[in-house]
N, C-alpha and C positions, 0 to 999 in steps of 0.2 A: 521342417522349417527351411525355407530357401536362404541362400547365402546373403541376399540383400537384407532380409529381415534379421538374420543373425547379427550382421555387422551394423545395423542401425540401432540395435538395442542399447549399446553401452552408455551413451550420454544420457538417454532418457532414464535408464536404470540408475545411473550415477546421481542424477538430480533427485530421484525418488528415494535413494538409499544412501544419503550423504553421511549417515552415521557409521562410517567405516571404522573398524576397531581391531583389537588384537587380544592375545592372551598370554599370561604367564601364570605364576602361582597366585591363586585368588587372595591369599593373605597379604600379598604385596600390592594389590590393586586398590587405589583410592575408590571410594564409593561411586564417583562419577564414571570412572573407567569400567567398573563392574556393570553399571547400568548400561553403558554404551555397548559393551561386549554382549551382555545378556539380551538386549533388545535386538542387536544385529543378528544374533544367533537364531532368532525366531524366523527370519526369512533366509538365512544362509544355510549352506550345507552342514556347517558345524560352527562351533565357537571360533572366531577368527584368531590368528596367531600374530605375534610381534617379536621383534628381536630384542628391544630394550625399552625400559620405562624409567623416566626421571621425573622427580617432583622437586621443583625449586622451593626456596625458602618462602616465596610469596604465594605458593600453591599452584603455580603454573605446571601443567602436566605436559610432558613431551613423550610421544610414542614414536618409535622409528622402525623402519623395515618390517611393515606388517602387511598381511595378506588376508583378504576375505574371499572365500569361494562360495558361489551361489549354486543352488540345486539345479540339476539338469536332467532329472528323470533317468539317471544312469546312462545318458548319452554323452560320451566324451566330446563329440563334435560341437555341442552347444554349452559345455561347461564354461561358466564365466567366473573370472576372478579379478580382483582389484589389488594392485600392489602399490603401496604408498610409502614414499621414503620417510616422510615426517608428518605427524599430526601434533599440533600444539593447541592446548586448551588453556585459556587464560581467564582469570576473573571468575572462578567457579563458585557458585553458591547454591545451597539447597533451599529452594523457595517453598517447598512443601514436602511432605514425607515421600521420599523416593523420586522427587521431581527436581532436576538440576537445571540451573540457567548458567550458560557459559557466555561470558561477556564477548569474547572473541575466539574464534576457532580458525585454524589455518591448516589446510592440507597442501603438501608440497610434493611434486614429483610423482604424479599418478599415472600408472599404466594399466590399461584394461585389456584383458585377453579373453578370447572366445575360442574354445577348442584348442587351447595352447598357442594360438596365434595372436599377436598384438593387433588390436583393433581401434584403440584410442589412446591418446596421450594428452594429459592435462597438466600443465606446469603448476597451476596454483588455483585453489578455491579458498575464498574467505567467507566467513559468516559472522554476523553479529547477533547477540542474544539468541544463541542456539539452545533449544530445550531438549533435554534427554530424560526419558522416563524409565525408571527401573520396573520391569514387568514383574507381575506376581509369580508365586511359585507354580501356580497353574495358570498360565497366560490365558487371558480372555481374548475374545475376538477383537475388542478395541485395542488391546496390547499389540496384537499382531498387525492391525491396520496402522497404528501409530509408528510401529517399528519400520514400516515400509515407506513412511513419509517424513519429510524434513519439516521441522517446526523451527524456523529462525526468523527473526525480525527482518533480516536482510542477508543476502548472499551475493557473491560476485565471482564470475569466472572470466578473467581477461581474455583467454584464448584456449581453444581446444582443437585437436585434430582427430578426425574420425575416418577410418579406412572403410571405404565401400568398394568392394571388388578391387581391392589393392590400389584404389585411388583416394587421395586425401581430400576430404571435405573439411573446410576451415570454418570454425565458428568463432566469432569475436564479440566481446562485451555482452555476455549473458549475465543477467542480474534479476533480482527479485526482492520483493518485500512482503511481509506478512503482518497483518493487524488482527490479532485474535486472542483467544483465551487459552493459555498453555495448559490449564487444568483439563479442558475438554477437547481441545484441538479445533474447535469451531472458529471460523474467521475468514478473512478475505486475503487472498494472495494476488499480487500483481507480478507479472514476469515479462521479460523481453530478451530478444537476441538482436543486437544491432545489425549484424552481418553474418550470413551463412553463404559461403561460396562453394558451389557445386561445379567441379570442372566438367566440361563436355564429355570427357572420356568415360564418365560414369554412365552416360545414356546414349553414346553415339554408336553403339553396336546394333546391327540388325535394322529393323524398320521402326525404330523408336520415333514417334511423331515429333518430339521436341527437336531432335537432331534434323529430321527431315524438314521441319518448319524453319530451320535456319538459326537455331540457338547454339552458340559455341560454348556457353556455360550458363549457369543460373546464379543470380545475385538475389538473395532472399533476406527478409527481416521478419521478425515475429514479435507480437505484443499481445497481451491479454490479461484477464483476471478470472479468478475462480473464488466463489463464496461457498464454503462448506459448513453444514450444520449437522450436529449429531443429536440423536435421541438415545434412549437407553439401549435400543437394539437395532437401530438403522441409521443411515446417513443419507443426506441429500446434498445436491450441489447445483450451482448455476455457473456456467462457463461462457465466457465471451472471448474469442481469439481472432486475430487478424494476421494473415500471412501475406506479405507484400512481395511481389516478384518484379524486378526491374524489367521493363519491356514485356512483361507477361500479364500482370494484373494483380488484383487483390482478392483473396478468398477470406470471407468473413463467416465464422461459425459461432452460433449461439445455441446453447443446449441447457435445459434445466430438468432435473429429475429428483424424485423423492422416494423414500422407502426402500433404499438398497440395504438389504439385511446384512448386519455385521457378520453373521454366521457364514455368509457367502465367501468372505475373504479367507476364513479358516478352511472351508470346504475346497476352495481352489487349490490349496496347498496339498491336500491329501487325496483328492478325487481326480482321476484321469479320464473318466467317462463324461463327456459334455452333457449327455442326456440326464445324468444324475444331478446335474446342477440346475436344470430347468425349473424344478419346483421353487428354488430360492428366488426366481425372477418374477413369480406370479404377482407379487404385491409391489413390485417396482413400478412407479408411475411417471409418465412423461408429462412435464409441465409445459414445455415449449421447445421448439426446434426451428432454427432458421439458418439457411445457407445462402450466401449472396456472393456472386462473382462480379467484380468490376473490371472490365476488360481494359488491357493496355497493349493491344496488338496481337495477343495470342489467338483469338478467334479469327481475325482477319488472315493471319498466317496459315492457319489450318484450312480455312475455306479456300484460300488460294492454292494450297497444296492439293486439295481434293479436286478443285476445278481443273487444275493442270493434268491430274491423273485421268480425268474423264474427258479431256480434250474439249473443254468448254470454258466459259467465263463465270465469275462468281455470281453475277446477277442471275444468269440462267440456271446455275446450280441451285441457288436458294429458291428460285421460283418453282423449279421442278420438285424440290424436296418438300416444300411447304404446301404444294397443291394437294388438296384432299386430305390434309393432315387431321382436320377436325373429324372427318368421317371415319378415318382409320382409328383415331383415339376413342371414338364413341363406342367401339367394340369392347373396350376395356374399362372405360370410365363413364361416370354419369354425364349426361349431356352438358350441363352447365360447366362442370369441371373440364370436360373435353374441349369445350369452346374456349375456356380461359387458358388452358395449356397451349392450344393451337395459336391463339392470338399472341400470347407472350413469346413463344418460340419464333413466330413469324416476324414480330416486331424486332426481336433481338438479332436475328440472323441478318435482317436487312440493315440494321444500324447497331452493331455490337457495342453497347455501352455498359449495361448491367442487367443481370437476371437474378431473381430472388425466389427461392422456394421456402415456404414456412408452414409449420404446423402450429395452430393456435387454439388448442382445445379450451372450451369454456371452463372446464375443471380438469384436474389431472386425470389422465387415462392410464389404467394399469396395463401391464404387459399381458395379463390374462384376458383382458377385454380385447386387446389387439389380436391375440391368437384366436379368440372366439370369432372375431370379425373376419379374419382370414379364412377360417374354417367355413364360415357361411358363404364366402365368395367362391370357395372351391367345392362347396356342396358336400363337405366331409364333416361328420359329427365331431364335436369337440367335448372332451370329457373333463375339462378343467373346472375350476371352482368359480364359475360365473353364472348368475341366474339367466335362464334361457326362455323367459316368457315371450320375447320377441327376438327376431334376428338382430344381430349387432351390425349397425351401419357405420362403417369406418369413416365415411365422409362426414357424417354428422358428429362423430366423436372427435376426430382429429382436426376438422376444419382446415383442410389444406388450401393454400393459395400459391399461385405463381404469377409473378409480374415481371415486366421488362422495362428498362430505362426510366425507372422511377427514382 
C-alpha cells in the first residue's frame, strides 16, 4: 500500500467506525459499554482498552484514555490505532433487546496513528441518537457489517487535520444525518464537508498536472446521500455524491447496486486472496452508474499546458486530437457508440462545460453477466454461472451513453 493511501485512510475509517471503545473488567461495564466494546472488537485487532470508566447518577457514561487498534495483516507499517481522550455517552436507553440508543455522544481529543506515526487529529466529534448493537455470541455477517458502520441520526465534526506526506489537509464542518430503521440498519444518510483544504505542497512534486496547470492549492467541498436496504442475506445501495473544487470543477457520481452478499464482508476479514472473493460478486447487480464533470477552468488549463508543450495553440491541438477520432474508436466500439463518444469528446474539448458518462441498464445487470460479456469480447471462454445460449452483448446490457454540454 502506498503512503498516500495509508495516510488518506484515517478520516474515512473514523467516520465508518465511530463506535470507538475500551475495556476493563466486564463485570464493571454497563450493558451499553459492553455492546460498544464487543461490536468494535469485531473489526478491530482486539477488544479495545481504556484507562477509566465513570457512571454518573443520571446514567451518563464517561470513558477516558482509550485506544482501539485495527487489523493490519501483521504489517506494522499499516497498523492503525485511535487514541481518544474522552468519550461521553448521555441519555442511554435500551430500545430493544441488545439495541441501545444514546441521546448524545461526544468524542474529545482524537489522534489517529498509522504505523506508529500520527496521521490525523480531530478535536471533537458529536453524535445525536447513536445506535449501538450488542452482537450475538456467534456474530453474524450483519453484526460485522453494522459494527463497521455508524448509525446515528446526526453527527458533526467541526474540524480535522489529516497528514498526507507530512502535509496537513484541513477538513472543516463535516456533518451528516441518517433517517432509517435502527433495527435493520436500512435508511438514508446525508453527508457533507463544507471545506477541504489541500495545500499545494501535497501535489507539487515531479510532473503533477495540477501543479503544472497552475494550482497553488485545492479548495474542495463534498455533499451527498446514500440509501441502503438490507435483505436477509444481502445489501443494496444508491449513492449520489458531488465533489466541488474551486476553479477546478464539479465531479458528480451516482451509483446503484443490489445483491451484495453479507457473507462477503465476513470473507474480506479472513481471506487475503482476491480471487477467492470473486464468487461472492457473481450476484451483485448494477442498477445504474453516472459520472459527470462540470468544468470550471481545469480542462482549459490542461489543454493550454499540453499545447504549450507541443509548441502549438489550443485550437490546433484539439483539431489534431479529434481528427479521425471516430474511425479510431470504431476499432474498439460499435459504430453508433463510437460516433457518440467522438461527437461528445469533440464538443467538450472545443467548449469545455460538461461531460457525462452513464450506464442505464433496462434491468439490473449482474457481475457474472458483465464478466461473460468481457469474455466474449476477448474471445475467451467464461465458466461462470451465466446461461450461454447467445453471446453476451455488453452494449445492449449496460446501455452506455456519453454526452457533452447538456
